[in-house]
N, C-alpha and C positions, 0 to 999 in steps of 0.2 A: 139677353142675359139679365137676371134679376140682380138687384143691388146686394152687395156682399156685406156681411156684418163685420164690424171692426174687431170684435172679440175673437172672431174666427181668424182674422188676419194676424192678430198678435201671436197666435199659437204656431203659425207657420215659420219655416226657416227663411233665411235671407234669399237663398236661391229660388225657393218657391215664390217668394214675393216678387223677385225680379222677373220670373217667367210669367207670373200673373200680370205684371205691369206691361210686359211686351204684348200679351194677348189683348189687353184692354186698348193699347195704343193701335194695334192692328185693326181691331174692331172699329175704333173711332175713325181711322182712315177710310175704312169701307163705308161707314155711315156718312162721312163727308162727301165721298164720291156719289153716294146715292142722293144726297141733298142737291148736288150740282146737276145731276142728271134728272132730277124731278122724281125722286122715289116716293114710296108710300108714306103717308103721314105718321104711321106708327114708328117708322124708322127715324123720322126727324125728331120725334119726342124722345127717342132712345138716346140721342146724342148727349142730353143733359145727364142722364143716369150714368153713362160711361165716363163722362168727364169727372163727375163726382167720385166715381169708383177709382179712377186714376189718382185723384187727389188723396183719397183715403189710403191707398197703397203707399204713395209717396210719404204721407205723414207717418204711417207706421214704420216705414224703413228709417226715416230720419230720427224718430223717437227711439227705436232700437239702437241705432248708431250712437246717439247721445247718451243713452243708458250705459252702453258698453264703455264709452269714454269716461263717464263718471266713475265706473268701477275701476278702470285702469289708473285714474288719477286720485283714487280714494285717499291714500295715505301719503301723497306727495306734498311737498312744501308749497309749491306754486301751482296754480290752476290756470288753464287757458282762459282768455277773457270771456268766451261764451259760456263757460261753466261756472263762472263766478256769479254771486248774487247781484242782481241788477240794481235794486234799490233806487236812490236818486243820486245825482251828481254831487250834491252837497254832503250827503251822508257818506259817500265813498271818499270824499276828501277830508272829512272830519278827522281830528286826532283820535287815536285809539284810547281806550280806557287807561292803559298803562302810561302812554305819553302825557295824557292830561293830568295824571296823578303825580308825575315827577315834580320835584321842587328844585329851585336853583340853590346854589351855595349860600347866597345872601338870605333867602327865605329860611333856610335851615338854621343859620346863625341867629337870625332874628327870633325864631321860635325858641332856640336854646337859651338865649340870654334874656329874653323877655317873655316868659311863659304866661299863659292865660291865668289871671288872678282868680282865686277862689274865695268867695265871701260866704260867711255863715249868716244866713238870713233868719231872723226870728219870725216865727209864724204865729 
């Protein structure tokens, strides 16, 4: 079986992808049996192609699943952890823009009672 193109896999439905996956796994099992029994060299080289094809199908399935989840959680307030942006740990723990712009009562009073002085500078 020739290697399958990913763009063709993306167009298929979930059930088609599952059946394709089962076919590839069955073929891989047959190829492994042939390897143990001392099969032809062309069958042994085919194992790599089938394994890569299985990986492609699984990748497309997981990508479709994640895309569907993103659509489901699109306008929700909270997102599951795996759908949130990864960034870095430090960035995730950093204060938000709103939190960092807030001022304490003491700061507000100080600004009110001691405003910044304006000077007229002769140029």
